[in-house]
Each structure stands twice: as structure tokens, then as C-alpha cells.
N, C-alpha and C positions, 0 to 999 in steps of 0.2 A: 266474608276471608275467613277461615276455621283458626285455631288461635294456633295451632304449631305458623300457620302461615304469616300470622302477625309477631311472635317472635324472630320467624329465619327472617324477617323487614327488617324487623329492627336490627339484630345483629349486625347486617348487611348496612343497615345505614350509623355504624361507629365506625370510628376511626379505626386502620389496621391495626394501628398497634395498640392497643385497650386488654387489658387484664382479665385474665377472667374472673375476677371479683368485679369487676366496670360492668363483665356482661353481669355477671350473676345478680349484681345490684336491681339492671334495668330492666330485667326479667320478674325479680320480687317487686317493683314499686308497678310495672304494667300489671301481674296479677292480683295487687292491693287495689290500683285504682280499678279496674275490675269487677273486681269480688265488692266493692263501694257500689258501682254504676247496678249492680246487679242488684243490692240490697235497696235500691232506689227503687228499683223495678219492682221491688217486691213489698213498695210501701215502708219497707224498715227504717227511711230516713230519719233525721232527727232535722225538726223545721229551720230555721235560719235563727229565728228569732231566741228558740232555746239554745242555740248554741253559741250566743254572742252572751245573754242572758250566764248562759253557764261558765266559757271565757272568764268573764266580770267578772264573777264569784272567786271563777282558783286566782283568779288574778289580783285579788283583793285579798283572800286570805293570805297567798304565798307575801306579798307584799308588808302587812300584819306583821305576820311571822318571822320575817326578816328583820324589821324597824325593831322590834323588843329584843331580836338580841343583841343590836349593837349595845355597846359601853355608855353609861350614863357618862354624858359631854360632848358625846360625837353627834 
């Protein structure tokens, strides 16, 4: 199925009363997913274990940063 047909089918599946913004958001989401799939096909993906490690590091850094900003006694 070509991309135009995929987009048209997606639009047809949306409720009749959806807004242009909702249509646009759905198409943008589909484009982002397709971009990610294309990157994976080219071997450009990040291994799951690496994503987990990066996410853990970011969450810990964010938590430490927030905790250091709390007033003393809270």
C-alpha cells in the first residue's frame, strides 16, 4: 500500500466530527512511526538495553536535580 492510501484510510477511520488538528496530529504520528521503522530497517535503532540505561540515567539525574532544589526541612 502506498503512503497516500495509508493516510486516506487513516482519515476515513477517524470520527466524522474530528478537527483538522486531530487529522494533522494523526498524520504526523504516522509519519514519525514510519520514520522510526525506516531507521530500524537501516540498522540505525538503539538496542533496548541501551534505551533502558539512558532512561534510568535521565530519571535519576532529574530526581536528584529536583531533590536538591527542595527547601530544607521538606
